[in-house]
C-alpha positions in Angstrom: -56.7 24.0 17.4 -59.6 26.4 19.1 -62.9 24.6 20.0 -61.4 21.5 21.4 -62.0 20.4 25.3 -58.2 19.0 26.1 -60.0 17.9 29.4 -62.5 15.5 27.1 -59.5 15.1 24.2 -58.0 11.7 24.3 -54.9 10.0 21.6 -56.3 9.2 18.1 -56.9 5.1 18.3 -55.2 3.1 15.8 -58.2 3.2 13.8 -58.0 7.2 13.2 -54.0 7.0 12.5 -54.8 4.1 10.5 -57.5 6.8 8.7 -54.6 9.4 8.7 -52.3 6.8 7.1 -55.5 6.2 4.0 -55.6 9.4 3.8 -51.8 10.1 3.0 -51.7 7.2 0.3 -55.1 8.1 -1.4 -53.3 11.8 -2.0 -50.5 10.4 -3.4 -49.3 11.4 -6.9 -50.5 8.7 -9.4 -46.5 7.4 -10.4 -46.1 6.4 -6.1 -49.8 4.9 -6.0 -49.8 2.8 -8.7 -46.5 1.1 -7.0 -47.9 1.3 -3.3 -51.4 0.1 -4.3 -50.0 -3.2 -3.3 -48.8 -2.8 0.3 -50.5 -3.7 3.2 -51.0 -1.1 6.0 -50.5 -1.9 9.7 -50.8 0.2 12.5 -50.0 -1.0 15.8 -48.8 0.9 19.3 -45.1 -0.3 19.0 -43.0 -2.8 17.3 -42.5 -5.9 19.0 -39.4 -7.8 20.2 -38.5 -10.0 16.6 -39.2 -6.3 14.4 -36.7 -4.7 16.9 -34.4 -7.1 17.3 -34.0 -7.9 13.4 -32.9 -4.2 14.2 -30.8 -4.3 16.6 -32.6 -1.9 18.2 -33.9 -1.6 22.2 -36.3 1.0 23.0 -39.9 0.2 20.8 -40.1 4.0 21.1 -36.8 4.6 18.5 -38.8 3.2 15.8 -42.2 5.2 14.2 -42.2 3.2 11.7 -41.0 0.4 9.3 -41.2 -1.3 6.0 -41.1 -5.2 5.4 -40.8 -6.7 2.2 -38.7 -6.5 -1.0 -38.0 -3.6 -2.3 -39.2 -2.9 -6.1 -35.5 -2.6 -7.4 -35.0 -5.9 -6.0 -37.5 -7.7 -6.3 -37.7 -11.1 -9.2 -40.1 -12.6 -11.0 -38.2 -16.1 -9.5 -39.2 -14.8 -6.0 -41.7 -16.6 -3.9 -43.9 -13.8 -1.7 -44.6 -15.1 1.7 -47.0 -12.4 2.0 -47.8 -8.6 1.1 -44.9 -5.9 1.3 -46.4 -4.2 4.5 -45.5 -0.8 6.2 -46.2 -0.9 9.4 -46.6 2.5 11.3 -46.2 2.5 15.0 -49.0 4.5 17.0 -47.2 5.5 20.6 -44.1 6.3 18.6 -44.9 8.7 16.6 -47.3 10.0 19.2 -44.0 10.4 20.7 -42.1 11.8 18.4 -45.6 14.2 17.7 -45.0 15.4 21.3 -41.5 15.9 21.6 -41.4 17.7 18.1 -44.5 20.0 19.0 -44.2 21.6 15.9 -46.0 19.5 13.2 -49.7 18.4 12.8 -49.8 14.8 13.5 -51.4 14.2 10.3 -49.0 15.5 8.8 -46.4 13.2 10.4 -48.1 10.3 10.1 -48.2 11.4 6.2 -44.2 11.9 6.4 -43.4 8.4 8.0 -45.4 6.6 5.6 -43.8 8.1 2.8 -40.6 7.5 4.3 -41.2 3.9 4.3 -43.0 4.2 0.9 -39.4 5.1 -0.2 -38.1 2.0 0.9 -40.6 0.0 -1.2 -39.3 2.0 -3.9 -35.9 0.8 -3.2 -34.6 4.1 -1.7 -31.9 3.9 1.3 -32.4 6.2 4.1 -29.6 8.6 2.3 -31.5 9.3 -1.2 -34.6 9.7 1.4 -32.2 12.5 3.1 -31.1 14.1 0.1 -35.5 14.6 -1.1 -36.8 15.4 2.4 -34.7 17.0 4.9 -37.1 16.7 7.7 -34.9 17.3 10.3 -34.2 21.0 9.0 
């Protein structure tokens, strides 16, 4: 970015990263936007210990996002909702990946993590997502 005074620059705040994610949600095609309408979005620095334990993970920097809810393909009218389905984005883990990659705009990475978690809401497995989104290539 020409013109950026890196000596004065600071990392994006939680609020700024949430704005990036909300921008990505707003840009979704109508087909997906309707299904995403009721999902809560939370941006925090890192996954908490309970989240990591439930995933049998130790390193909070290895988790950039998490879908917490019942996928649409598994929902039933008999379900008693305990709260809204939620997509969690973990700012510091995303920033670490962004720095490590060094080849993508931060807003694009935030959008990618968001869409990956949204895919879980629609009932797609990691294997399903990988067939469509060859992100690592």
